[in-house]
C-alpha positions in Angstrom: -33.0 -72.3 -11.0 -34.9 -71.1 -7.7 -31.5 -72.1 -5.8 -29.3 -70.0 -8.6 -31.9 -67.0 -8.2 -31.6 -67.1 -4.3 -27.7 -67.8 -5.0 -27.6 -64.4 -6.7 -29.7 -62.5 -4.5 -27.7 -63.5 -1.2 -24.4 -62.5 -3.3 -25.8 -58.9 -4.0 -26.6 -58.4 -0.9 -23.2 -59.0 0.3 -21.9 -56.9 -2.3 -24.1 -54.1 -1.0 -23.1 -54.7 2.6 -19.5 -54.4 1.4 -20.4 -51.1 0.1 -22.1 -49.9 3.1 -20.3 -49.5 6.5 -21.2 -47.6 9.9 -17.8 -45.4 10.5 -19.4 -44.5 13.8 -22.7 -44.6 15.2 -25.2 -42.5 13.3 -23.3 -42.8 10.3 -24.2 -44.8 7.2 -21.5 -44.7 4.3 -22.4 -45.8 0.5 -19.6 -46.2 -1.8 -21.2 -45.9 -5.4 -18.1 -46.3 -7.3 -14.4 -45.1 -7.4 -14.9 -41.4 -6.6 -18.4 -41.0 -5.4 -19.8 -41.7 -1.9 -23.2 -41.2 -0.2 -22.9 -40.5 3.4 -25.9 -40.4 5.4 -26.7 -38.8 8.8 -28.9 -41.6 11.1 -28.3 -40.7 14.5 -27.9 -37.8 16.8 -24.8 -35.2 17.5 -24.9 -31.8 16.5 -21.3 -31.8 14.6 -20.4 -33.7 11.7 -16.4 -34.0 11.9 -14.8 -34.0 8.6 -11.1 -35.3 8.4 -8.9 -33.0 6.4 -5.6 -34.0 4.6 -4.5 -30.5 3.4 -2.6 -31.7 0.5 -5.4 -33.2 -1.0 -7.5 -31.5 -4.0 -11.2 -30.5 -2.8 -13.5 -33.5 -2.9 -17.3 -31.6 -3.9 -19.8 -32.2 -1.3 -23.8 -31.5 -2.1 -25.8 -31.1 1.1 -28.9 -33.1 0.8 -31.8 -32.0 2.8 -34.7 -34.0 2.7 -33.9 -34.9 -1.0 -33.1 -31.1 -2.2 -29.3 -29.2 -2.7 -29.2 -26.9 0.3 -25.5 -26.3 0.0 -22.4 -27.2 -1.7 -19.1 -27.4 -0.1 -15.3 -28.2 -1.0 -13.2 -30.2 1.3 -9.7 -32.0 1.5 -11.0 -35.0 2.5 -8.4 -37.1 4.3 -6.8 -40.1 1.7 -4.0 -41.2 3.7 -3.5 -39.6 6.8 -5.8 -36.7 8.6 -3.8 -33.6 9.8 -6.9 -32.1 11.4 -10.9 -32.1 11.9 -13.4 -29.4 10.7 -16.9 -29.7 12.2 -20.0 -29.1 9.6 -22.9 -28.0 12.1 -26.2 -30.1 11.1 -28.1 -28.0 14.0 -29.6 -26.0 11.1 -31.3 -29.3 9.7 -32.3 -30.5 13.0 -35.4 -33.2 12.2 -34.4 -33.5 8.3 -32.9 -36.3 6.6 -29.4 -35.0 5.7 -27.3 -37.0 3.1 -24.0 -36.1 1.6 -23.4 -36.7 -1.9 -19.1 -36.4 -2.4 -17.3 -36.7 -5.4 -13.7 -37.3 -5.2 -11.4 -35.1 -7.2 -9.6 -38.8 -7.8 -10.4 -42.1 -8.8 -9.2 -45.0 -7.1 -8.2 -48.5 -8.9 -11.5 -50.0 -6.8 -14.0 -49.7 -4.3 -12.1 -51.9 -1.8 -9.4 -48.6 -1.9 -11.8 -45.9 -1.7 -13.1 -47.9 1.5 -10.2 -47.5 3.0 -9.2 -44.0 3.1 -8.5 -42.1 6.1 -11.5 -40.4 5.8 -14.0 -42.8 6.4 -12.4 -44.5 9.1 -12.3 -41.0 11.2 -15.6 -39.5 10.6 -17.7 -39.1 13.4 -20.6 -37.2 15.1 -20.3 -35.2 18.3 -22.5 -32.9 20.3 -19.6 -30.5 20.9 -16.4 -29.4 19.8 -12.8 -29.1 21.9 -10.4 -27.0 19.9 -6.6 -28.3 20.8 -4.2 -26.2 19.4 -1.8 -28.3 16.6 0.5 -25.6 16.7 0.7 -23.8 20.3 4.1 -22.1 19.4 2.3 -19.3 16.7 -1.0 -18.9 17.3 -1.6 -15.3 18.2 -2.0 -14.6 21.9 -3.3 -11.0 21.6 -4.4 -10.7 17.9 -7.6 -12.1 16.0 -7.8 -15.3 14.7 -10.4 -17.7 13.7 -10.5 -21.0 15.8 -10.0 -22.9 13.0 -9.7 -22.8 9.2 -8.7 -20.1 6.6 -9.3 -16.7 7.2 -8.2 -13.6 4.4 -9.9 -10.2 4.0 -11.6 -8.5 7.1 -14.8 -7.3 5.7 -18.2 -5.9 6.8 -17.2 -4.1 9.8 -19.5 -1.7 11.9 -19.5 -0.2 15.3 -22.9 0.1 17.2 -24.0 0.1 21.0 -20.6 -0.3 22.5 -19.6 -3.5 20.4 -16.8 -3.5 17.7 -18.2 -6.2 15.1 -15.6 -7.7 12.6 -16.5 -10.0 9.7 -14.1 -11.7 7.5 -13.5 -14.1 4.6 -13.4 -17.6 6.1 -13.3 -20.9 5.1 -15.2 -23.1 7.8 -13.9 -26.7 6.4 -10.0 -26.0 5.3 -7.1 -24.1 5.9 -6.7 -22.9 2.6 -8.8 -20.6 0.5 -12.4 -22.0 -0.5 -16.2 -21.7 0.6 -16.1 -18.0 1.1 -18.3 -17.1 3.8 -18.6 -14.2 6.2 -17.2 -15.4 10.0 -18.0 -13.1 12.7 -16.6 -12.0 15.9 -17.2 -9.3 18.5 -15.2 -7.2 20.6 -15.9 -4.4 23.4 -12.1 -3.3 23.6 -10.6 -4.4 20.6 -8.5 -7.0 21.9 -10.6 -9.3 23.1 -12.5 -11.1 20.6 -15.9 -13.6 20.8 -16.2 -15.6 18.0 -20.0 -15.4 16.8 -21.9 -17.7 14.3 -21.3 -17.4 10.6 -22.7 -14.4 9.1 -23.2 -15.1 5.7 -22.9 -18.3 3.6 -22.5 -19.4 -0.1 -26.0 -19.3 -2.1 -27.0 -19.9 -5.5 -25.4 -16.6 -6.8 -21.5 -18.1 -5.3 -19.4 -17.0 -2.3 -19.7 -14.4 -0.4 -16.8 -12.1 -0.9 -15.5 -9.0 0.5 -17.9 -6.3 0.9 -18.5 -3.6 4.0 -22.0 -2.7 6.4 -23.3 0.2 7.4 -26.2 1.5 9.9 -28.6 3.0 8.1 -29.9 5.4 10.6 -32.4 7.1 8.2 -34.2 3.9 7.0 -33.6 4.6 3.7 -33.6 1.5 2.3 -37.2 0.4 4.4 -35.3 -2.4 6.4 -36.3 -0.5 9.5 -34.4 2.3 11.6 -30.8 1.5 12.4 -31.1 -1.4 10.6 -27.5 -2.8 10.0 -27.1 -3.1 5.7 -24.2 -5.1 3.9 -23.3 -5.0 0.4 -21.1 -7.7 -0.8 -19.7 -9.7 -3.8 -21.6 -12.6 -5.0 -19.0 -14.5 -6.7 -20.4 -17.4 -9.1 -19.7 -17.7 -12.5 -18.8 -14.0 -12.5 -18.8 -11.3 -9.7 -22.1 -9.6 -8.6 -22.9 -7.2 -5.6 -26.0 -8.3 -3.0 -27.4 -6.6 -0.2 -28.1 -8.0 2.9 -30.0 -6.7 6.2 -29.5 -7.1 9.8 -32.6 -6.2 12.4 -30.3 -7.8 15.4 -27.3 -5.6 15.5 -25.4 -7.7 12.7 -25.9 -11.1 14.5 -27.7 -12.8 11.5 -28.8 -11.1 7.9 -31.4 -11.6 5.7 -30.4 -11.4 1.9 -32.2 -9.2 -0.5 -34.6 -11.9 -2.7 -34.3 -9.9 -5.9 -30.3 -9.8 -5.6 -27.8 -8.7 -7.5 -28.5 -5.0 -6.7 -25.3 -4.4 -9.2 -23.9 -6.0 -12.3 -21.2 -4.8 -14.5 -19.8 -6.3 -18.1 -16.4 -6.9 -16.3 -14.8 -8.1 -13.1 -15.9 -6.2 -10.0 -16.0 -6.4 -6.2 -15.6 -5.7 -2.7 -18.2 -2.9 -2.1 -17.5 -0.1 0.2 -20.3 2.6 1.0 -21.2 5.5 3.6 -24.1 8.1 3.6 -22.5 11.2 2.3 -24.2 14.5 4.8 -23.0 17.0 2.3 -25.0 15.7 -0.7 -27.8 13.9 1.2 -26.9 10.3 -0.5 -25.3 6.8 -0.2 -21.3 6.6 -1.7 -20.0 3.3 -2.9 -16.7 2.5 -4.2 -16.1 -0.6 -5.9 -12.7 -2.0 -7.3 -12.9 -2.7 -11.2 -10.1 -5.3 -10.4 -8.7 -6.0 -13.5 -8.9 -2.7 -15.2 -7.1 -1.0 -12.2 -9.6 1.7 -10.8 -12.4 2.2 -8.7 -15.5 3.2 -9.7 -17.8 5.3 -7.8 -21.5 5.1 -7.2 -24.4 7.0 -5.8 -27.8 5.8 -4.2 -31.0 7.5 -2.3 -31.8 4.1 -1.0 -29.0 1.3 -1.0 -30.8 -0.5 -3.7 -30.5 1.5 -6.9 -27.2 2.7 -7.9 -26.0 5.0 -10.7 -22.2 5.1 -11.9 -21.1 8.3 -11.4 -17.1 8.3 -12.4 -14.1 6.2 -12.0 -10.1 7.1 -10.6 -6.9 5.1 -10.9 -6.1 3.8 -14.6 -2.2 4.5 -14.9 -2.1 6.1 -11.6 0.0 4.4 -8.9 0.9 0.8 -8.6 -0.8 -0.9 -11.6 0.5 -4.5 -11.5 -1.8 -7.4 -10.1 -5.4 -6.4 -9.0 -7.0 -3.2 -7.5 -9.5 -4.3 -4.6 -10.8 -4.1 -1.2 -11.5 -0.1 -1.5 -12.5 2.3 1.3 -13.1 6.2 0.9 -13.0 8.7 4.0 -12.3 12.3 4.9 -9.6 12.8 7.3 -8.1 16.0 9.4 -4.7 16.8 8.5 -3.0 17.1 11.8 -2.4 20.5 13.1 -4.6 22.2 10.3 -8.4 22.7 10.1 -8.0 21.3 6.2 -9.9 18.2 5.6 -8.8 15.7 2.4 -10.1 12.4 1.5 -8.2 9.1 1.9 -8.7 6.9 -0.6 -7.4 2.8 -0.1 -6.5 0.9 -2.8 -5.3 -3.0 -2.2 -3.2 -4.4 -4.7 -2.0 -7.8 -5.4 0.6 -8.5 -6.3 2.7 -5.6 -6.9 3.6 -4.4 -3.2 6.9 -2.3 -2.8 8.6 -5.9 -1.5 6.5 -8.3 -3.7 2.8 -9.8 -3.1 -0.1 -8.2 -1.4 0.5 -4.6 -0.1 -2.3 -1.3 1.0 -2.1 1.3 -1.5 -3.4 5.0 -1.0 -4.4 8.0 -2.7 -4.9 11.8 -1.0 -7.1 14.3 -2.5 -10.6 15.6 -2.8 -14.0 14.2 -2.7 -17.1 16.0 -4.0 -19.2 12.9 -4.0 -19.4 12.0 -7.3 -15.2 12.3 -8.1 -12.2 12.1 -6.6 -9.3 14.4 -7.4 -6.2 13.0 -6.1 -3.3 15.1 -5.0 -0.2 16.0 -7.2 3.3 16.2 -6.4 5.6 19.5 -7.6 5.9 17.5 -10.9 2.3 17.4 -11.3 2.5 13.7 -11.3 0.1 11.6 -8.7 2.8 9.7 -6.3 2.1 6.0 -5.2 2.1 5.9 -1.5 1.9 2.5 1.0 0.7 2.8 4.0 2.8 -0.1 5.6 6.1 -0.9 4.6 6.3 -4.7 5.9 5.0 -7.6 3.6 2.3 -8.2 5.9 -0.6 -5.8 5.7 -3.3 -6.5 3.3 -7.1 -5.8 2.5 -6.9 -3.2 5.2 -10.2 -1.9 5.7 -11.9 0.8 8.3 -15.2 0.5 11.1 -17.6 2.4 10.2 -19.9 4.5 12.4 -16.6 4.4 14.8 -16.9 6.3 18.0 -15.8 10.3 18.2 -14.9 10.3 14.5 -12.4 8.0 15.0 -11.1 6.4 11.4 -9.8 3.0 13.0 -8.9 0.0 10.4 -7.6 -3.4 10.8 -5.9 -5.3 7.8 -5.5 -9.4 7.2 -1.7 -10.2 8.4 -0.5 -12.0 5.4 0.8 -12.0 1.8 -0.6 -13.6 -0.9 2.9 -14.9 -1.8 2.8 -17.7 0.5 -0.5 -17.2 2.5 -1.4 -20.9 1.9 2.4 -22.0 3.0 2.9 -20.4 6.2 4.1 -23.0 9.1 0.2 -23.6 10.5 -2.4 -25.8 9.6 -5.3 -26.2 11.9 -5.5 -22.1 11.6 -4.4 -19.9 8.9 -3.3 -16.1 9.3 -4.5 -13.5 11.9 -5.5 -10.0 11.4 -3.3 -6.8 12.4 -3.4 -5.0 15.5 -6.0 -2.2 15.1 -4.6 1.3 13.7 -6.0 4.8 14.1 -5.5 6.8 10.9 -4.9 10.5 10.4 -3.2 12.5 7.8 0.2 14.5 8.9 2.3 16.7 6.7 5.8 15.4 5.6 9.1 17.5 5.0 8.8 16.7 1.0 5.4 18.9 1.6 3.2 16.4 0.8 0.6 15.0 3.2 0.9 11.0 3.8 -1.3 9.0 6.3 -0.3 8.0 9.6 -1.3 4.4 11.0 -0.8 4.6 15.0 -1.9 1.8 17.2 -5.2 2.3 18.6 -5.5 3.9 22.1 -7.3 0.4 23.4 -3.8 -1.1 23.1 -2.3 0.5 25.7 -4.7 -1.9 28.2 -2.5 -4.9 26.6 0.3 -3.5 28.8 0.8 -5.5 32.3 4.1 -4.8 34.2 7.1 -3.2 32.9 9.5 -5.9 32.9 12.0 -3.5 32.3 12.6 0.3 32.1 15.1 2.9 31.2 14.8 6.6 32.0 18.1 7.4 29.5 21.1 5.8 28.4 23.8 6.3 25.9 23.8 3.6 23.1 27.5 3.1 22.0 28.8 0.5 19.2 29.6 -1.9 22.2 25.7 -2.1 22.6 23.3 -2.8 25.7 21.0 -6.0 26.0 17.8 -6.5 27.8 15.7 -10.0 28.4 12.2 -10.0 27.2 9.9 -11.5 29.3 9.7 -15.0 30.3 6.0 -15.9 30.3 3.6 -16.4 27.6 6.4 -17.0 25.1 8.2 -14.0 25.0 5.0 -11.8 23.6 5.9 -8.1 24.7 5.5 -4.5 24.1 8.8 -2.1 23.2 8.7 0.9 23.2 11.4 3.9 23.4 12.8 6.9 22.4 15.9 7.3 19.8 18.0 9.9 19.3 20.8 8.9 16.7 21.7 12.3 14.8 25.0 12.1 13.6 25.7 7.9 14.0 25.7 6.3 11.0 22.8 3.9 11.9 21.3 2.4 14.7 20.4 -1.5 15.0 18.0 -2.9 17.1 18.0 -7.5 17.2 15.3 -9.1 18.3 17.0 -12.9 19.1 16.5 -16.2 21.0 19.5 -18.8 21.7 19.2 -20.8 18.9 20.4 -18.0 16.4 16.6 -17.0 15.2 17.1 -13.1 14.6 15.0 -10.0 13.7 17.4 -7.2 12.6 15.7 -3.6 13.0 17.9 -0.8 11.6 17.6 2.9 11.3 19.8 4.8 8.9 19.6 8.7 9.7 21.4 10.0 7.1 19.1 8.4 4.1 16.1 8.8 6.9 15.2 5.4 6.3 14.3 2.0 8.9 15.0 -1.5 7.4 13.2 -4.6 9.0 15.0 -7.9 8.0 13.7 -11.1 8.8 16.1 -13.7 7.2 17.1 -15.0 9.6 14.0 -15.1 11.7 13.0 -18.7 12.2 11.4 -20.6 9.8 11.6 -19.1 6.4 12.0 -22.3 3.9 8.2 -22.8 3.2 8.7 -20.0 0.8 11.4 -18.4 -1.5 9.7 -15.4 -0.6 9.4 -15.2 2.7 12.7 -14.0 3.9 13.2 -10.6 2.8 14.4 -7.3 4.2 11.8 -4.5 3.8 12.8 -0.7 3.9 10.3 2.0 5.0 11.2 6.4 5.0 11.1 7.7 8.3 9.8 11.0 7.5 11.7 12.9 9.5 14.6 15.4 9.3 16.2 15.4 12.9 17.4 12.1 13.4 15.5 11.0 16.1 12.3 8.4 15.7 10.4 7.3 18.9 9.2 3.2 18.5 6.5 0.9 19.5 7.1 -2.4 18.8 4.4 -5.4 19.3 6.0 -9.2 19.6 3.3 -11.9 19.3 3.9 -15.4 18.7 4.4 -15.1 15.1 4.4 -11.4 14.1 6.5 -8.3 14.6 4.3 -5.2 14.5 6.6 -1.7 14.4 5.3 1.7 14.3 7.3 4.7 14.1 6.9 8.1 15.1 3.2 7.7 16.5 2.6 5.3 13.3 4.1 7.8 10.5 5.7 4.8 9.4 4.7 1.5 10.2 6.2 -2.0 9.3 3.8 -5.5 9.7 6.0 -8.8 9.6 5.2 -12.3 10.1 7.9 -14.2 12.3 8.2 -18.1 12.8 11.0 -18.3 15.5 11.8 -21.7 16.3 12.2 -20.9 19.8 10.7 -18.0 21.6 12.4 -14.9 21.1 14.2 -13.8 24.6 16.5 -10.7 23.9 16.5 -7.4 22.4 19.7 -5.7 21.8 20.3 -2.2 21.0 23.7 -0.7 19.3 25.2 2.3 17.5 27.8 2.3 14.5 29.8 5.5 14.0 29.1 7.2 17.1 27.1 7.4 19.9 23.3 7.7 19.9 20.7 7.7 23.2 17.8 6.3 24.4 15.3 7.7 26.6 11.7 6.4 28.6 12.6 2.9 27.1 10.3 0.1 28.8 9.7 -3.3 27.5 5.9 -4.6 29.2 4.5 -8.1 29.1 1.1 -8.8 27.8 -1.8 -9.1 30.0 -3.9 -12.6 28.8 -6.9 -13.8 29.7 
């Protein structure tokens, strides 16, 4: 009997040993069944490197610190192969017992099968992370992008003491949407961005969705003079609005213990707010997403809000959801008139499918927005960008010199998770300065010009043309060879009296972007149907078309070519087109030709781009 008991104990110990293994120094793995695993940190190392297989479903990981759940993350852990690694920072839990309780979305036939998965073979501890781009051909050179992981909406942006703070929706644990936190980057020149520690992490109220930040100069909230105050959407079972504040210039935030500060009976998100000098109170715009309207609130202290009015039902583009609002005054160029611009990002329902930036021009009295109408008494639908890839555009608060500087997420929800990158997904647009102008139809529109800081991107002029004729035969110029052909192209074009002007950016393997100006129709088109890789989505290969808002057949262009994007600004931003491109090889040439007569170009230049 003693022998049998001893044999049973030894057999049980062997079974337990089989269920526990050390994938790397300092890590103990216990498989508790076909879909549940405990991973214990027993050694030293700042980062736990998690292997990711993008095609898998998310595993739920409860992070236990001294036996209590500290946070929950979702990771597409590798099953048959490792696409890339993502780090989990253990520094915040240093000196404590850390265990990962992992529940896989799929069951295996046996524990033996579970033990054989790629994630357990490749998981590791390390003191530092060195990033090597898995897709260097498409990582932007002069746009903000995360080092790794998924990114969507920019949010929470403010300017203080010479520093531009950019927060953004970020998944630190994969390159598809999940685990929404506020990533953080800073810049002193709107060109070079420094990656900062995460600003806001998910909590018991849910993920941290988009919002905005201000400097509370008058300490109305009681968090200290010049405290940075952020309002954001807590997205758990429902969406609520919460508050956090910072006393170290936005480097770290303290969440209000009494969050949420604002709740509604229906889905609402993306609070955007500012101090109204005329009324002496805070104004807040909140997207009533599924109702296709914006809600307006006021507050004396940022904590207690009163609903004042709404705008939007039945107006403008009504498809999809309304989100990511912004509201601010602007002068109309050449006049003393001040109008208010209400930004309303919409998805889907953009002019060429998917997501886009809609806006309204009107008046704001501190409680109610009244939109301008056209000659027939209707509120016109207006778009800020006539490309496919500018969304969630919002502006910095407290920008210098009363500037209204904006940035958008450079992608489209139709294919954002499928573009041909994996280690990181998405960049932001170049920053743009907004203003208003009166178009030939008598209506007021918004222009979106490259921010003046972008002139510093210019390195050397690889080609300049003071004045030249453009015929049907065409002229061709080379793009800079360095850095994969990234460049800025600028010039003035007079196409009055011709049928069309065509600009083609291309490479030797047949990838091309075709830009066409039609002076009679006063339109400009951007054709990326043969731009490179397009098969990842049926919605990608397309031609977008913009009005040019002129009547004289003359346009000026600034075109920014990065590794995976082209941004075109016409007539100082009166028409703008932002589109992703994924050429198989870098673009090397630009051809300009006219049809139905001769056009002319002047002050034409191609600039290489400065890189660090």
